[in-house]
C-alpha positions as a Markdown table, in Angstrom:
| # | Residue | x | y | z |
|---|---|---|---|---|
| 1 | Met | 170.3 | 58.5 | 98.1 |
| 2 | Ala | 172.0 | 58.2 | 101.3 |
| 3 | Phe | 175.5 | 57.3 | 101.5 |
| 4 | Asp | 174.7 | 55.1 | 104.4 |
| 5 | His | 172.5 | 53.0 | 102.0 |
| 6 | Val | 175.6 | 51.0 | 101.1 |
| 7 | Ala | 176.3 | 49.0 | 103.9 |
| 8 | Asp | 179.7 | 48.7 | 105.3 |
| 9 | His | 179.8 | 45.2 | 104.3 |
| 10 | Gln | 179.2 | 46.1 | 100.7 |
| 11 | Ile | 181.8 | 48.8 | 100.5 |
| 12 | Glu | 184.5 | 46.3 | 102.1 |
| 13 | Ala | 183.5 | 43.4 | 99.7 |
| 14 | Leu | 183.8 | 46.1 | 96.7 |
| 15 | Leu | 187.5 | 47.4 | 97.8 |
| 16 | Ala | 188.9 | 43.5 | 98.3 |
| 17 | Val | 187.6 | 42.7 | 95.0 |
| 18 | Ser | 189.0 | 45.6 | 93.3 |
| 19 | Gly | 192.3 | 44.9 | 95.1 |
| 20 | Glu | 195.2 | 42.7 | 96.1 |
| 21 | Glu | 193.1 | 40.8 | 98.5 |
| 22 | Gly | 190.4 | 39.6 | 96.6 |
| 23 | Leu | 187.2 | 38.3 | 97.7 |
| 24 | Tyr | 186.2 | 34.5 | 97.9 |
| 25 | His | 182.2 | 33.7 | 98.0 |
| 26 | Lys | 181.1 | 29.9 | 98.6 |
| 27 | Ile | 177.4 | 29.9 | 96.6 |
| 28 | Ala | 174.6 | 28.3 | 98.9 |
| 29 | Asp | 172.9 | 25.2 | 98.5 |
| 30 | Ser | 169.3 | 26.6 | 97.6 |
| 31 | Pro | 166.7 | 24.0 | 97.5 |
| 32 | Val | 163.7 | 25.1 | 95.0 |
| 33 | Ser | 160.1 | 23.7 | 95.2 |
| 34 | Trp | 158.3 | 23.1 | 92.2 |
| 35 | Gly | 154.8 | 21.1 | 92.1 |
| 36 | Gly | 155.3 | 20.2 | 95.6 |
| 37 | Gln | 158.3 | 18.7 | 94.8 |
| 38 | Arg | 161.6 | 19.9 | 96.8 |
| 39 | Phe | 165.2 | 19.4 | 95.4 |
| 40 | Thr | 168.7 | 21.3 | 95.0 |
| 41 | Lys | 169.0 | 23.3 | 91.9 |
| 42 | Lys | 171.9 | 22.3 | 90.0 |
| 43 | Lys | 175.0 | 25.1 | 90.3 |
| 44 | Pro | 177.3 | 26.0 | 87.8 |
| 45 | Phe | 180.0 | 25.5 | 90.2 |
| 46 | Asp | 180.3 | 25.8 | 94.1 |
| 47 | Cys | 182.4 | 29.1 | 94.9 |
| 48 | Leu | 184.1 | 32.2 | 93.0 |
| 49 | Val | 186.9 | 34.3 | 93.9 |
| 50 | Leu | 187.3 | 37.9 | 92.3 |
| 51 | Lys | 190.4 | 40.2 | 92.7 |
| 52 | Asn | 192.0 | 43.1 | 90.8 |
| 53 | Gln | 188.8 | 44.5 | 89.2 |
| 54 | Pro | 186.5 | 46.8 | 88.8 |
| 55 | Ala | 184.1 | 47.3 | 91.5 |
| 56 | Tyr | 181.0 | 49.8 | 91.2 |
| 57 | Val | 178.1 | 51.3 | 93.1 |
| 58 | Val | 175.5 | 51.4 | 90.9 |
| 59 | Ile | 172.3 | 53.9 | 91.3 |
| 60 | Cys | 169.5 | 53.6 | 89.5 |
| 61 | Trp | 168.2 | 57.2 | 89.2 |
| 62 | Tyr | 164.2 | 56.9 | 89.0 |
| 63 | Ile | 161.7 | 59.8 | 87.3 |
| 64 | Pro | 158.5 | 58.8 | 87.2 |
| 65 | Arg | 157.4 | 58.9 | 82.9 |
| 66 | Ala | 161.3 | 59.2 | 82.5 |
| 67 | Lys | 164.0 | 56.9 | 81.5 |
| 68 | Lys | 166.0 | 55.1 | 84.0 |
| 69 | Glu | 169.5 | 56.3 | 84.7 |
| 70 | Phe | 172.2 | 53.9 | 85.9 |
| 71 | His | 175.4 | 55.7 | 86.8 |
| 72 | Tyr | 178.2 | 53.4 | 87.1 |
| 73 | Ile | 180.6 | 55.0 | 90.5 |
| 74 | Pro | 183.9 | 53.2 | 91.0 |
| 75 | Ile | 184.0 | 52.0 | 94.8 |
| 76 | Lys | 187.2 | 54.5 | 95.5 |
| 77 | Ser | 185.3 | 57.6 | 93.7 |
| 78 | Phe | 182.4 | 56.6 | 96.2 |
| 79 | Ile | 184.2 | 56.6 | 99.3 |
| 80 | Glu | 186.2 | 60.0 | 98.4 |
| 81 | Lys | 182.9 | 61.7 | 98.1 |
| 82 | Arg | 181.2 | 60.2 | 100.6 |
| 83 | Thr | 184.1 | 61.4 | 102.9 |
| 84 | Met | 184.6 | 64.9 | 101.3 |
| 85 | Ala | 180.5 | 66.0 | 100.9 |
| 86 | Asn | 179.4 | 68.3 | 103.9 |
| 87 | Arg | 176.0 | 66.1 | 103.4 |
| 88 | Lys | 174.6 | 63.0 | 104.0 |
| 89 | Ser | 173.7 | 61.7 | 100.5 |
| 90 | Ile | 174.8 | 62.0 | 97.2 |
| 91 | Thr | 172.7 | 63.4 | 94.7 |
| 92 | Lys | 172.0 | 62.9 | 91.1 |
| 93 | Gln | 174.2 | 65.9 | 90.1 |
| 94 | Met | 176.9 | 64.6 | 92.4 |
| 95 | Ser | 176.7 | 60.9 | 90.9 |
| 96 | Ile | 177.0 | 62.4 | 87.3 |
| 97 | Glu | 180.3 | 64.0 | 88.3 |
| 98 | Ile | 182.0 | 61.0 | 89.3 |
| 99 | Ala | 180.5 | 58.0 | 87.8 |
| 100 | Glu | 182.9 | 56.3 | 84.9 |
| 101 | Leu | 179.5 | 55.0 | 83.0 |
| 102 | Thr | 175.8 | 55.9 | 82.8 |
| 103 | Leu | 173.6 | 53.7 | 80.8 |
| 104 | Ile | 169.5 | 55.3 | 80.2 |
| 105 | Ala | 167.4 | 52.7 | 80.0 |
């Protein structure tokens, strides 16, 4: 997977979530259409703030006819690997080495 598949704004947001700065997000009011009628679906809340939370880049490795592997990579480990790698992409083996958690489904 190419390192740049994780966009800069996503990395900035994940770093903010994992730090003291935090991340504020306002949930948009999205109209819903059902049976020819349009209405605004009720939201459980309007916004959220996350800070000092674990933040991960999650990569799903897919091979046909095999179970999917999800590697949960801490954002700081992902950035370090991207910086230190002499390549433009992360391999499955590299992902295994820095993943904090692997789920197989």
